[in-house]
Each structure stands twice: as C-alpha cells, then as structure tokens.
Biopython code that builds the backbone (N, CA, C, O; Angstrom):
import numpy as np
from Bio.PDB.StructureBuilder import StructureBuilder

atoms = [
    (1, "MET", "N", (0.960, -1.011, -0.098)),
    (1, "MET", "CA", (0.241, 0.082, 0.233)),
    (1, "MET", "C", (0.986, 1.306, 0.017)),
    (1, "MET", "O", (2.019, 1.474, 0.664)),
    (2, "ALA", "N", (0.492, 2.413, -1.027)),
    (2, "ALA", "CA", (1.598, 2.971, -1.295)),
    (2, "ALA", "C", (0.945, 4.370, -0.261)),
    (2, "ALA", "O", (-0.216, 4.182, 0.102)),
    (3, "ARG", "N", (1.402, 5.315, 0.077)),
    (3, "ARG", "CA", (0.500, 6.539, 0.622)),
    (3, "ARG", "C", (1.264, 7.652, 0.082)),
    (3, "ARG", "O", (2.448, 7.989, 0.088)),
    (4, "GLU", "N", (-0.039, 8.193, -0.476)),
    (4, "GLU", "CA", (-0.116, 9.379, -1.029)),
    (4, "GLU", "C", (0.810, 10.584, -0.699)),
    (4, "GLU", "O", (0.466, 11.260, 0.271)),
    (5, "ASP", "N", (1.955, 10.956, -1.379)),
    (5, "ASP", "CA", (2.477, 12.069, -0.861)),
    (5, "ASP", "C", (2.174, 13.406, -1.382)),
    (5, "ASP", "O", (2.298, 13.883, -2.510)),
    (6, "THR", "N", (1.504, 14.163, 0.344)),
    (6, "THR", "CA", (0.849, 15.114, 0.140)),
    (6, "THR", "C", (1.729, 16.192, 0.176)),
    (6, "THR", "O", (1.487, 17.230, -0.440)),
    (7, "TYR", "N", (2.549, 16.059, 0.725)),
    (7, "TYR", "CA", (3.532, 17.504, 1.408)),
    (7, "TYR", "C", (3.538, 18.453, 0.465)),
    (7, "TYR", "O", (2.884, 19.468, 0.704)),
    (8, "LEU", "N", (4.097, 18.376, -0.515)),
    (8, "LEU", "CA", (3.625, 19.723, -1.352)),
    (8, "LEU", "C", (2.680, 20.342, -1.738)),
    (8, "LEU", "O", (2.803, 21.381, -2.388)),
    (9, "LYS", "N", (1.127, 19.628, -1.292)),
    (9, "LYS", "CA", (0.139, 20.140, -1.398)),
    (9, "LYS", "C", (-0.076, 20.752, -0.295)),
    (9, "LYS", "O", (-0.458, 21.918, -0.384)),
    (10, "ILE", "N", (0.090, 20.205, 0.937)),
    (10, "ILE", "CA", (0.314, 20.938, 2.452)),
    (10, "ILE", "C", (1.145, 22.312, 2.796)),
    (10, "ILE", "O", (0.719, 23.186, 3.551)),
    (11, "ARG", "N", (2.469, 22.352, 2.075)),
    (11, "ARG", "CA", (2.622, 23.482, 2.698)),
    (11, "ARG", "C", (3.165, 24.219, 1.439)),
    (11, "ARG", "O", (4.283, 24.718, 1.313)),
    (12, "GLY", "N", (1.921, 24.179, 0.326)),
    (12, "GLY", "CA", (1.179, 25.417, -0.195)),
    (12, "GLY", "C", (1.882, 27.011, 0.409)),
    (12, "GLY", "O", (2.728, 27.841, 0.075)),
    (13, "HIS", "N", (1.054, 26.795, 1.319)),
    (13, "HIS", "CA", (0.820, 27.944, 2.417)),
    (13, "HIS", "C", (2.268, 28.805, 2.605)),
    (13, "HIS", "O", (2.463, 29.964, 2.972)),
    (14, "LEU", "N", (2.968, 27.992, 2.292)),
    (14, "LEU", "CA", (4.671, 28.608, 2.912)),
    (14, "LEU", "C", (5.447, 28.946, 1.657)),
    (14, "LEU", "O", (6.528, 29.434, 1.985)),
    (15, "ASP", "N", (5.343, 28.891, 0.691)),
    (15, "ASP", "CA", (5.611, 28.846, -0.742)),
    (15, "ASP", "C", (6.145, 30.311, -0.748)),
    (15, "ASP", "O", (7.364, 30.395, -0.897)),
    (16, "GLU", "N", (5.555, 31.313, -0.633)),
    (16, "GLU", "CA", (6.358, 33.062, -0.436)),
    (16, "GLU", "C", (6.788, 33.365, 0.715)),
    (16, "GLU", "O", (7.298, 34.482, 0.807)),
    (17, "LEU", "N", (6.739, 32.583, 1.840)),
    (17, "LEU", "CA", (7.908, 32.906, 2.765)),
    (17, "LEU", "C", (9.379, 32.601, 2.394)),
    (17, "LEU", "O", (9.738, 31.855, 1.483)),
    (18, "THR", "N", (10.305, 33.408, 3.379)),
    (18, "THR", "CA", (11.756, 34.207, 2.498)),
    (18, "THR", "C", (12.115, 32.900, 3.814)),
    (18, "THR", "O", (11.298, 32.149, 4.345)),
    (19, "ASP", "N", (13.435, 32.980, 4.027)),
    (19, "ASP", "CA", (13.683, 31.522, 4.927)),
    (19, "ASP", "C", (13.497, 32.829, 6.278)),
    (19, "ASP", "O", (13.142, 32.356, 7.358)),
    (20, "GLU", "N", (13.655, 33.944, 6.253)),
    (20, "GLU", "CA", (13.777, 34.818, 7.264)),
    (20, "GLU", "C", (12.567, 34.644, 7.910)),
    (20, "GLU", "O", (12.602, 34.562, 9.138)),
    (21, "GLN", "N", (11.121, 34.543, 7.132)),
    (21, "GLN", "CA", (10.040, 34.309, 7.551)),
    (21, "GLN", "C", (9.461, 33.225, 8.011)),
    (21, "GLN", "O", (8.443, 33.147, 8.698)),
    (22, "LEU", "N", (10.344, 32.138, 7.494)),
    (22, "LEU", "CA", (9.900, 31.326, 8.053)),
    (22, "LEU", "C", (10.319, 30.606, 9.068)),
    (22, "LEU", "O", (9.683, 29.644, 9.499)),
    (23, "GLU", "N", (11.839, 31.155, 9.719)),
    (23, "GLU", "CA", (12.710, 31.286, 10.899)),
    (23, "GLU", "C", (11.450, 31.769, 11.969)),
    (23, "GLU", "O", (11.116, 31.272, 13.045)),
    (24, "ALA", "N", (10.854, 33.031, 11.168)),
    (24, "ALA", "CA", (9.871, 34.049, 12.363)),
    (24, "ALA", "C", (8.875, 32.655, 12.785)),
    (24, "ALA", "O", (8.722, 32.066, 13.855)),
    (25, "ARG", "N", (8.462, 32.505, 11.813)),
    (25, "ARG", "CA", (7.027, 31.532, 11.896)),
    (25, "ARG", "C", (6.771, 30.479, 12.883)),
    (25, "ARG", "O", (5.797, 30.087, 13.525)),
    (26, "PHE", "N", (8.472, 30.054, 12.725)),
    (26, "PHE", "CA", (8.822, 28.857, 13.259)),
    (26, "PHE", "C", (8.768, 29.106, 14.970)),
    (26, "PHE", "O", (7.955, 28.569, 15.723)),
    (27, "TRP", "N", (9.832, 30.045, 15.363)),
    (27, "TRP", "CA", (9.397, 30.528, 16.589)),
    (27, "TRP", "C", (8.476, 31.261, 17.094)),
    (27, "TRP", "O", (8.523, 31.630, 18.268)),
    (28, "GLU", "N", (7.242, 31.662, 16.051)),
    (28, "GLU", "CA", (6.189, 32.092, 16.666)),
    (28, "GLU", "C", (5.081, 30.783, 17.053)),
    (28, "GLU", "O", (4.132, 30.667, 17.828)),
    (29, "LEU", "N", (5.557, 30.163, 16.363)),
    (29, "LEU", "CA", (4.522, 28.355, 16.305)),
    (29, "LEU", "C", (5.472, 27.684, 17.748)),
    (29, "LEU", "O", (4.863, 27.055, 18.613)),
    (30, "ALA", "N", (6.585, 27.853, 17.824)),
    (30, "ALA", "CA", (7.245, 27.214, 18.606)),
    (30, "ALA", "C", (7.150, 27.664, 20.170)),
    (30, "ALA", "O", (7.332, 26.953, 21.158)),
    (31, "GLN", "N", (6.774, 29.199, 20.107)),
    (31, "GLN", "CA", (6.320, 29.556, 21.800)),
    (31, "GLN", "C", (4.616, 29.830, 21.965)),
    (31, "GLN", "O", (4.229, 30.640, 22.807)),
    (32, "ARG", "N", (3.703, 29.138, 21.149)),
    (32, "ARG", "CA", (2.445, 29.420, 20.660)),
    (32, "ARG", "C", (2.147, 27.898, 21.791)),
    (32, "ARG", "O", (1.170, 27.820, 22.536)),
    (33, "VAL", "N", (3.684, 26.361, 21.617)),
    (33, "VAL", "CA", (3.063, 25.635, 22.157)),
    (33, "VAL", "C", (3.372, 25.452, 23.583)),
    (33, "VAL", "O", (2.881, 24.712, 24.436)),
    (34, "VAL", "N", (4.687, 26.663, 23.627)),
    (34, "VAL", "CA", (5.436, 26.517, 24.893)),
    (34, "VAL", "C", (4.584, 27.239, 26.030)),
    (34, "VAL", "O", (4.381, 26.901, 27.196)),
    (35, "ASP", "N", (4.118, 28.432, 25.246)),
    (35, "ASP", "CA", (3.499, 29.169, 26.596)),
    (35, "ASP", "C", (2.310, 29.123, 27.740)),
    (35, "ASP", "O", (2.037, 29.850, 28.695)),
    (36, "PRO", "N", (1.520, 27.480, 26.986)),
    (36, "PRO", "CA", (0.337, 27.073, 27.732)),
    (36, "PRO", "C", (1.254, 26.518, 29.037)),
    (36, "PRO", "O", (0.915, 26.602, 30.218)),
    (37, "MET", "N", (2.557, 25.905, 28.494)),
    (37, "MET", "CA", (3.171, 24.867, 29.488)),
    (37, "MET", "C", (3.639, 25.877, 30.748)),
    (37, "MET", "O", (3.605, 25.560, 31.937)),
    (38, "VAL", "N", (4.022, 26.986, 30.284)),
    (38, "VAL", "CA", (5.005, 27.645, 30.895)),
    (38, "VAL", "C", (3.966, 28.547, 32.550)),
    (38, "VAL", "O", (4.299, 28.843, 33.697)),
    (39, "GLU", "N", (2.811, 28.652, 31.821)),
    (39, "GLU", "CA", (1.662, 29.251, 32.660)),
    (39, "GLU", "C", (1.326, 27.830, 33.531)),
    (39, "GLU", "O", (1.195, 28.156, 34.711)),
    (40, "LEU", "N", (1.159, 26.496, 33.373)),
    (40, "LEU", "CA", (1.348, 25.809, 34.097)),
    (40, "LEU", "C", (1.931, 25.459, 34.939)),
    (40, "LEU", "O", (1.503, 25.134, 36.046)),
    (41, "ALA", "N", (3.153, 25.464, 34.517)),
    (41, "ALA", "CA", (4.455, 25.054, 35.812)),
    (41, "ALA", "C", (4.245, 26.548, 36.529)),
    (41, "ALA", "O", (4.480, 26.435, 37.732)),
    (42, "ARG", "N", (3.870, 27.935, 36.156)),
    (42, "ARG", "CA", (3.859, 29.033, 36.944)),
    (42, "ARG", "C", (2.468, 28.839, 38.100)),
    (42, "ARG", "O", (2.333, 29.331, 39.220)),
    (43, "THR", "N", (1.524, 27.904, 37.299)),
    (43, "THR", "CA", (0.006, 28.130, 38.230)),
    (43, "THR", "C", (-0.282, 26.830, 39.443)),
    (43, "THR", "O", (-1.181, 26.634, 40.262)),
    (44, "HIS", "N", (1.183, 25.979, 39.010)),
    (44, "HIS", "CA", (0.628, 24.748, 39.199)),
    (44, "HIS", "C", (2.415, 24.074, 39.909)),
    (44, "HIS", "O", (2.882, 22.954, 39.698)),
    (45, "THR", "N", (2.925, 24.973, 40.571)),
    (45, "THR", "CA", (4.254, 24.524, 41.145)),
    (45, "THR", "C", (3.462, 24.051, 42.710)),
    (45, "THR", "O", (2.290, 24.117, 43.079)),
    (46, "SER", "N", (4.389, 23.691, 43.201)),
    (46, "SER", "CA", (4.178, 23.765, 44.817)),
    (46, "SER", "C", (5.842, 23.719, 45.655)),
    (46, "SER", "O", (6.866, 23.364, 45.070)),
    (47, "PRO", "N", (5.788, 24.155, 47.085)),
    (47, "PRO", "CA", (7.282, 23.705, 47.354)),
    (47, "PRO", "C", (8.012, 22.286, 47.318)),
    (47, "PRO", "O", (9.190, 22.017, 47.081)),
    (48, "SER", "N", (7.461, 21.870, 47.476)),
    (48, "SER", "CA", (8.161, 20.478, 47.102)),
    (48, "SER", "C", (8.468, 19.964, 45.993)),
    (48, "SER", "O", (9.409, 19.172, 45.949)),
    (49, "ILE", "N", (7.776, 20.280, 44.891)),
    (49, "ILE", "CA", (8.393, 20.354, 43.490)),
    (49, "ILE", "C", (9.580, 21.034, 43.400)),
    (49, "ILE", "O", (10.612, 20.513, 42.976)),
    (50, "GLU", "N", (9.457, 22.587, 43.914)),
    (50, "GLU", "CA", (10.913, 23.682, 43.808)),
    (50, "GLU", "C", (11.826, 22.766, 44.570)),
    (50, "GLU", "O", (12.876, 22.371, 44.062)),
    (51, "ARG", "N", (11.448, 22.420, 45.778)),
    (51, "ARG", "CA", (13.046, 21.677, 46.476)),
    (51, "ARG", "C", (13.613, 20.341, 46.086)),
    (51, "ARG", "O", (14.575, 19.829, 46.658)),
    (52, "SER", "N", (12.831, 19.701, 44.878)),
    (52, "SER", "CA", (13.172, 18.626, 43.756)),
    (52, "SER", "C", (13.962, 18.982, 43.047)),
    (52, "SER", "O", (15.101, 18.559, 42.850)),
    (53, "VAL", "N", (13.284, 19.981, 42.502)),
    (53, "VAL", "CA", (14.513, 20.709, 41.314)),
    (53, "VAL", "C", (15.762, 21.486, 41.675)),
    (53, "VAL", "O", (16.725, 21.626, 40.921)),
    (54, "LEU", "N", (15.649, 22.012, 42.977)),
    (54, "LEU", "CA", (17.141, 22.541, 43.700)),
    (54, "LEU", "C", (17.504, 21.447, 44.017)),
    (54, "LEU", "O", (18.732, 21.473, 44.089)),
    (55, "MET", "N", (17.233, 20.769, 44.181)),
    (55, "MET", "CA", (18.149, 18.812, 44.724)),
    (55, "MET", "C", (18.791, 18.371, 43.466)),
    (55, "MET", "O", (19.978, 18.069, 43.581)),
    (56, "ARG", "N", (18.270, 18.270, 42.305)),
    (56, "ARG", "CA", (18.508, 18.347, 41.098)),
    (56, "ARG", "C", (19.479, 19.140, 40.710)),
    (56, "ARG", "O", (19.821, 19.060, 39.530)),
    (57, "MET", "N", (20.033, 19.918, 41.435)),
    (57, "MET", "CA", (20.932, 21.050, 40.681)),
    (57, "MET", "C", (21.737, 20.888, 41.426)),
    (57, "MET", "O", (22.848, 21.386, 41.245)),
    (58, "GLY", "N", (21.458, 20.160, 42.486)),
    (58, "GLY", "CA", (23.142, 19.589, 43.440)),
    (58, "GLY", "C", (22.806, 20.746, 44.253)),
    (58, "GLY", "O", (23.572, 21.682, 44.027)),
    (59, "VAL", "N", (22.093, 20.945, 44.951)),
    (59, "VAL", "CA", (21.591, 21.904, 46.276)),
    (59, "VAL", "C", (21.091, 20.934, 47.356)),
    (59, "VAL", "O", (20.137, 20.183, 47.158)),
    (60, "ASP", "N", (21.832, 20.989, 48.595)),
    (60, "ASP", "CA", (21.601, 20.178, 50.279)),
    (60, "ASP", "C", (20.451, 20.815, 50.327)),
    (60, "ASP", "O", (20.291, 21.949, 49.876)),
    (61, "SER", "N", (19.498, 20.075, 50.922)),
    (61, "SER", "CA", (18.287, 20.024, 50.943)),
    (61, "SER", "C", (18.078, 21.007, 52.388)),
    (61, "SER", "O", (17.037, 21.663, 52.433)),
    (62, "PRO", "N", (18.751, 21.081, 53.200)),
    (62, "PRO", "CA", (19.114, 21.988, 53.911)),
    (62, "PRO", "C", (18.601, 23.183, 53.510)),
    (62, "PRO", "O", (17.547, 23.673, 53.915)),
    (63, "THR", "N", (19.454, 23.712, 52.602)),
    (63, "THR", "CA", (19.912, 24.884, 51.370)),
    (63, "THR", "C", (18.555, 25.001, 51.032)),
    (63, "THR", "O", (17.936, 25.984, 51.441)),
    (64, "CYS", "N", (17.942, 24.063, 50.280)),
    (64, "CYS", "CA", (16.474, 24.269, 49.599)),
    (64, "CYS", "C", (15.035, 24.590, 50.734)),
    (64, "CYS", "O", (14.096, 25.367, 50.566)),
    (65, "MET", "N", (15.261, 23.871, 51.626)),
    (65, "MET", "CA", (14.658, 24.793, 52.408)),
    (65, "MET", "C", (14.494, 26.084, 52.316)),
    (65, "MET", "O", (13.691, 26.920, 51.904)),
    (66, "ALA", "N", (15.569, 25.979, 52.862)),
    (66, "ALA", "CA", (15.663, 27.742, 52.980)),
    (66, "ALA", "C", (15.075, 28.747, 51.702)),
    (66, "ALA", "O", (14.412, 29.777, 51.816)),
    (67, "VAL", "N", (15.496, 28.159, 50.614)),
    (67, "VAL", "CA", (15.985, 28.566, 49.397)),
    (67, "VAL", "C", (14.282, 28.983, 49.332)),
    (67, "VAL", "O", (14.090, 30.151, 48.992)),
    (68, "VAL", "N", (13.588, 28.524, 49.492)),
    (68, "VAL", "CA", (11.649, 28.099, 48.426)),
    (68, "VAL", "C", (11.573, 28.631, 49.672)),
    (68, "VAL", "O", (11.080, 29.716, 49.365)),
    (69, "GLY", "N", (11.721, 28.678, 51.100)),
    (69, "GLY", "CA", (11.166, 29.563, 52.160)),
    (69, "GLY", "C", (11.316, 30.803, 52.009)),
    (69, "GLY", "O", (10.365, 31.550, 52.239)),
    (70, "GLU", "N", (12.427, 31.256, 51.627)),
    (70, "GLU", "CA", (12.270, 32.943, 51.113)),
    (70, "GLU", "C", (11.546, 32.751, 49.750)),
    (70, "GLU", "O", (10.413, 33.227, 49.817)),
    (71, "CYS", "N", (11.750, 32.358, 48.868)),
    (71, "CYS", "CA", (11.232, 32.593, 47.560)),
    (71, "CYS", "C", (9.540, 32.395, 47.598)),
    (71, "CYS", "O", (8.892, 32.816, 46.640)),
    (72, "GLU", "N", (8.719, 31.609, 48.966)),
    (72, "GLU", "CA", (7.649, 31.200, 49.294)),
    (72, "GLU", "C", (7.153, 33.429, 50.145)),
    (72, "GLU", "O", (6.072, 34.004, 50.010)),
    (73, "LYS", "N", (8.231, 33.902, 50.765)),
    (73, "LYS", "CA", (7.864, 34.917, 51.277)),
    (73, "LYS", "C", (7.885, 36.011, 50.228)),
    (73, "LYS", "O", (7.172, 37.002, 50.383)),
    (74, "ARG", "N", (8.742, 35.866, 49.064)),
    (74, "ARG", "CA", (8.891, 36.949, 48.619)),
    (74, "ARG", "C", (8.093, 36.954, 47.244)),
    (74, "ARG", "O", (8.126, 37.715, 46.276)),
    (75, "ALA", "N", (7.115, 35.419, 47.633)),
    (75, "ALA", "CA", (6.237, 35.509, 46.054)),
    (75, "ALA", "C", (7.083, 35.474, 44.660)),
    (75, "ALA", "O", (6.972, 36.093, 43.602)),
    (76, "LEU", "N", (7.992, 34.456, 45.142)),
    (76, "LEU", "CA", (8.325, 34.098, 43.053)),
    (76, "LEU", "C", (8.383, 32.827, 43.203)),
    (76, "LEU", "O", (9.273, 32.286, 42.548)),
    (77, "LEU", "N", (7.647, 32.063, 43.935)),
    (77, "LEU", "CA", (7.462, 30.672, 43.892)),
    (77, "LEU", "C", (7.285, 30.181, 42.516)),
    (77, "LEU", "O", (7.813, 29.181, 42.029)),
    (78, "GLY", "N", (6.262, 31.226, 41.798)),
    (78, "GLY", "CA", (5.954, 31.198, 40.367)),
    (78, "GLY", "C", (6.847, 30.917, 39.048)),
    (78, "GLY", "O", (6.596, 30.244, 38.048)),
    (79, "HIS", "N", (7.956, 31.665, 39.403)),
    (79, "HIS", "CA", (9.146, 31.884, 38.930)),
    (79, "HIS", "C", (9.664, 30.889, 38.658)),
    (79, "HIS", "O", (10.309, 30.714, 37.624)),
    (80, "GLY", "N", (9.362, 29.547, 40.073)),
    (80, "GLY", "CA", (10.789, 28.945, 39.841)),
    (80, "GLY", "C", (11.994, 28.437, 40.926)),
    (80, "GLY", "O", (12.886, 29.195, 40.545)),
    (81, "CYS", "N", (12.256, 28.101, 41.398)),
    (81, "CYS", "CA", (13.114, 28.400, 42.552)),
    (81, "CYS", "C", (14.341, 28.396, 42.047)),
    (81, "CYS", "O", (15.142, 29.200, 42.524)),
    (82, "GLY", "N", (14.795, 27.441, 40.907)),
    (82, "GLY", "CA", (16.028, 27.071, 40.355)),
    (82, "GLY", "C", (15.787, 27.572, 39.626)),
    (82, "GLY", "O", (16.499, 26.985, 38.811)),
    (83, "HIS", "N", (15.104, 28.606, 38.834)),
    (83, "HIS", "CA", (15.045, 29.876, 38.064)),
    (83, "HIS", "C", (15.817, 30.970, 38.542)),
    (83, "HIS", "O", (16.691, 31.538, 37.886)),
    (84, "VAL", "N", (15.522, 31.210, 39.535)),
    (84, "VAL", "CA", (15.682, 32.125, 40.630)),
    (84, "VAL", "C", (17.667, 32.115, 41.269)),
    (84, "VAL", "O", (18.556, 32.954, 41.416)),
    (85, "VAL", "N", (17.476, 30.415, 41.488)),
    (85, "VAL", "CA", (19.006, 30.238, 41.673)),
    (85, "VAL", "C", (19.825, 30.413, 40.911)),
    (85, "VAL", "O", (20.803, 31.132, 41.113)),
    (86, "TRP", "N", (19.506, 29.557, 39.490)),
    (86, "TRP", "CA", (20.030, 29.792, 38.233)),
    (86, "TRP", "C", (20.365, 31.036, 37.415)),
    (86, "TRP", "O", (21.274, 31.084, 36.586)),
    (87, "TYR", "N", (19.239, 32.405, 37.846)),
    (87, "TYR", "CA", (19.659, 33.775, 37.417)),
    (87, "TYR", "C", (20.432, 33.908, 38.660)),
    (87, "TYR", "O", (21.396, 34.597, 38.327)),
    (88, "TYR", "N", (20.550, 33.601, 40.030)),
    (88, "TYR", "CA", (21.648, 34.847, 40.734)),
    (88, "TYR", "C", (22.748, 33.958, 40.194)),
    (88, "TYR", "O", (23.455, 34.529, 39.363)),
    (89, "ALA", "N", (23.098, 32.582, 40.485)),
    (89, "ALA", "CA", (24.184, 32.675, 40.057)),
    (89, "ALA", "C", (24.916, 32.563, 38.526)),
    (89, "ALA", "O", (26.026, 32.031, 38.523)),
    (90, "GLN", "N", (24.436, 32.970, 37.384)),
    (90, "GLN", "CA", (24.909, 33.304, 36.257)),
    (90, "GLN", "C", (24.758, 34.831, 36.279)),
    (90, "GLN", "O", (25.048, 35.376, 35.214)),
    (91, "GLU", "N", (24.365, 35.621, 37.273)),
    (91, "GLU", "CA", (24.252, 37.718, 37.676)),
    (91, "GLU", "C", (25.532, 37.279, 38.280)),
    (91, "GLU", "O", (26.435, 37.939, 37.765)),
    (92, "VAL", "N", (26.043, 36.343, 39.259)),
    (92, "VAL", "CA", (27.292, 37.137, 40.305)),
    (92, "VAL", "C", (28.244, 35.456, 40.018)),
    (92, "VAL", "O", (28.652, 34.908, 41.042)),
    (93, "GLY", "N", (28.454, 34.945, 39.019)),
    (93, "GLY", "CA", (29.529, 33.778, 38.568)),
    (93, "GLY", "C", (29.913, 33.007, 39.295)),
    (93, "GLY", "O", (31.074, 32.641, 39.480)),
    (94, "LEU", "N", (28.378, 32.472, 40.096)),
    (94, "LEU", "CA", (28.768, 31.019, 40.586)),
    (94, "LEU", "C", (28.089, 29.949, 40.070)),
    (94, "LEU", "O", (27.311, 29.920, 39.117)),
    (95, "ALA", "N", (28.590, 28.769, 41.044)),
    (95, "ALA", "CA", (27.569, 27.414, 40.726)),
    (95, "ALA", "C", (26.276, 27.695, 41.110)),
    (95, "ALA", "O", (26.158, 28.575, 41.963)),
    (96, "PRO", "N", (25.480, 27.276, 40.779)),
    (96, "PRO", "CA", (24.117, 27.162, 41.365)),
    (96, "PRO", "C", (24.249, 26.388, 43.188)),
    (96, "PRO", "O", (23.772, 27.110, 44.065)),
    (97, "PRO", "N", (24.853, 25.036, 43.653)),
    (97, "PRO", "CA", (24.870, 25.385, 44.806)),
    (97, "PRO", "C", (25.629, 26.371, 45.918)),
    (97, "PRO", "O", (25.347, 26.589, 47.097)),
    (98, "GLU", "N", (26.784, 26.917, 45.011)),
    (98, "GLU", "CA", (27.259, 27.683, 46.076)),
    (98, "GLU", "C", (25.878, 29.341, 46.011)),
    (98, "GLU", "O", (25.324, 29.689, 47.054)),
    (99, "ALA", "N", (25.620, 30.013, 44.776)),
    (99, "ALA", "CA", (24.559, 30.370, 44.366)),
    (99, "ALA", "C", (23.438, 30.530, 45.627)),
    (99, "ALA", "O", (22.932, 31.438, 46.286)),
    (100, "ALA", "N", (23.384, 29.064, 45.532)),
    (100, "ALA", "CA", (21.516, 28.441, 46.647)),
    (100, "ALA", "C", (22.033, 28.636, 48.064)),
    (100, "ALA", "O", (21.310, 28.325, 49.011)),
    (101, "ARG", "N", (23.298, 29.155, 48.264)),
    (101, "ARG", "CA", (24.356, 28.449, 49.899)),
    (101, "ARG", "C", (24.116, 30.364, 50.126)),
    (101, "ARG", "O", (23.976, 30.918, 51.217)),
    (102, "ARG", "N", (24.127, 30.937, 48.990)),
    (102, "ARG", "CA", (24.248, 32.993, 49.630)),
    (102, "ARG", "C", (22.777, 32.944, 49.693)),
    (102, "ARG", "O", (22.336, 33.356, 50.766)),
    (103, "LEU", "N", (21.974, 32.587, 48.914)),
    (103, "LEU", "CA", (20.526, 32.814, 48.672)),
    (103, "LEU", "C", (19.911, 32.599, 50.279)),
    (103, "LEU", "O", (19.162, 33.358, 50.894)),
    (104, "ALA", "N", (20.517, 31.258, 50.735)),
    (104, "ALA", "CA", (19.808, 30.996, 52.110)),
    (104, "ALA", "C", (20.284, 31.315, 52.752)),
    (104, "ALA", "O", (19.871, 30.736, 53.757)),
    (105, "ALA", "N", (21.366, 32.248, 53.137)),
    (105, "ALA", "CA", (22.375, 32.575, 53.796)),
    (105, "ALA", "C", (21.126, 34.673, 54.006)),
    (105, "ALA", "O", (21.116, 35.457, 54.955)),
    (106, "GLY", "N", (20.397, 34.739, 52.703)),
    (106, "GLY", "CA", (19.964, 35.578, 53.222)),
    (106, "GLY", "C", (20.394, 37.108, 52.307)),
    (106, "GLY", "O", (20.007, 38.274, 52.382)),
    (107, "GLU", "N", (21.514, 36.278, 51.340)),
    (107, "GLU", "CA", (22.640, 36.947, 50.277)),
    (107, "GLU", "C", (21.914, 37.591, 49.145)),
    (107, "GLU", "O", (20.868, 36.954, 49.264)),
    (108, "GLY", "N", (21.699, 38.384, 48.136)),
    (108, "GLY", "CA", (22.045, 38.442, 46.693)),
    (108, "GLY", "C", (20.301, 38.600, 46.858)),
    (108, "GLY", "O", (19.855, 39.123, 45.836)),
    (109, "TRP", "N", (19.615, 38.403, 47.497)),
    (109, "TRP", "CA", (17.727, 38.808, 47.278)),
    (109, "TRP", "C", (17.611, 39.933, 46.673)),
    (109, "TRP", "O", (16.583, 40.176, 46.041)),
    (110, "ASP", "N", (18.749, 40.930, 46.759)),
    (110, "ASP", "CA", (18.634, 42.342, 46.344)),
    (110, "ASP", "C", (18.553, 42.010, 44.017)),
    (110, "ASP", "O", (17.971, 42.473, 43.036)),
    (111, "VAL", "N", (19.673, 40.844, 44.400)),
    (111, "VAL", "CA", (19.855, 41.188, 42.576)),
    (111, "VAL", "C", (18.600, 40.125, 41.527)),
    (111, "VAL", "O", (18.305, 40.196, 40.334)),
    (112, "VAL", "N", (17.981, 38.940, 42.953)),
    (112, "VAL", "CA", (17.291, 38.637, 42.259)),
    (112, "VAL", "C", (16.153, 39.636, 42.194)),
    (112, "VAL", "O", (15.772, 39.671, 41.024)),
    (113, "GLU", "N", (15.463, 40.445, 42.935)),
    (113, "GLU", "CA", (14.663, 41.161, 43.113)),
    (113, "GLU", "C", (14.597, 42.423, 42.043)),
    (113, "GLU", "O", (13.637, 43.144, 41.769)),
    (114, "GLN", "N", (15.504, 42.433, 41.702)),
    (114, "GLN", "CA", (16.182, 43.795, 40.548)),
    (114, "GLN", "C", (15.596, 43.042, 38.988)),
    (114, "GLN", "O", (15.462, 43.855, 38.073)),
    (115, "LYS", "N", (15.298, 41.765, 38.702)),
    (115, "LYS", "CA", (14.541, 41.056, 37.638)),
    (115, "LYS", "C", (12.972, 40.739, 38.087)),
    (115, "LYS", "O", (12.129, 40.774, 37.190)),
    (116, "TRP", "N", (12.564, 40.441, 39.392)),
    (116, "TRP", "CA", (11.607, 40.301, 39.117)),
    (116, "TRP", "C", (10.847, 41.113, 40.895)),
    (116, "TRP", "O", (9.734, 40.904, 41.378)),
    (117, "GLY", "N", (11.591, 41.705, 41.257)),
    (117, "GLY", "CA", (10.321, 42.125, 42.309)),
    (117, "GLY", "C", (10.478, 41.504, 43.536)),
    (117, "GLY", "O", (11.125, 40.458, 43.606)),
    (118, "GLY", "N", (9.807, 42.175, 44.834)),
    (118, "GLY", "CA", (9.817, 41.373, 45.580)),
    (118, "GLY", "C", (8.263, 41.343, 46.264)),
    (118, "GLY", "O", (7.319, 41.871, 45.676)),
    (119, "ALA", "N", (8.153, 40.869, 47.179)),
    (119, "ALA", "CA", (6.865, 40.383, 47.781)),
    (119, "ALA", "C", (5.482, 41.504, 47.531)),
    (119, "ALA", "O", (5.253, 42.649, 47.922)),
    (120, "ARG", "N", (4.995, 40.860, 46.975)),
    (120, "ARG", "CA", (4.029, 41.618, 46.219)),
    (120, "ARG", "C", (2.603, 41.925, 47.595)),
    (120, "ARG", "O", (1.589, 42.558, 47.301)),
]
sb = StructureBuilder()
sb.init_structure("model")
sb.init_model(0)
sb.init_chain("A")
sb.init_seg("    ")
for serial, (resi, resn, name, xyz) in enumerate(atoms, 1):
    if name == "N":
        sb.init_residue(resn, " ", resi, " ")
    sb.init_atom(name, np.array(xyz, "f"), 0.0, 1.0, " ", f" {name:<3s}", serial, name[0])
structure = sb.get_structure()
C-alpha cells in the first residue's frame, strides 16, 4: 500500500515566505506551544516540586528548604526556585549550589528582586 505524498500540497501556504519569515513563523509557533506549559508550571508548582528541582541542581536539602521558604515569602515561587537560583548564579558567576547557599544565608536577594521584584 503506497501512501499518497501530500507534502507539496500541504506546504503550499509557505511557498511565498522567505527564509527569515519561515524562521520567524517557526519561533512563533514554538512559542504558542510552550506558552501554555509555562503558564501551567507557573500556576501549578509547590514547595516540594521546587525543592526537588533545586536538589537536582546539586543543592543540599537544608539549603533547598531555606531558598524555597524565601521564594515563598517574596512571592517568587511561581518563577521557579531553580530559575531564581540559576539567574542569581549567572549574575554573580557562581555554581548553582553556591548561589543557593548564599541566597539561603540571606545574600543576593537584591539581585533577584531587580529582575522580578519582591513580595507584592
């Protein structure tokens, strides 16, 4: 049984696009696919999920608890604690476990809040 090749018919609406327009269309569609997942993650996280993410980044359990607690107090949980730690680590040039230790000790929240603000 041979399958009818419909590729050329199906892609007809793309014929007139330049390479740049095709690339822009690709990223637009990719963003439309990802946006609902990002929103779901933002609205459906929990402290235990966030601790789990941090532990997979190499952060020890007591530090995870402290960072997640601070993120909760500062209304940053929806941004993802791993994202918060990763951002701070990149900004100050540290490995994520060390960045998390500093955040747990109360250092560096000013850098984080410059990006996302504080508790609302």
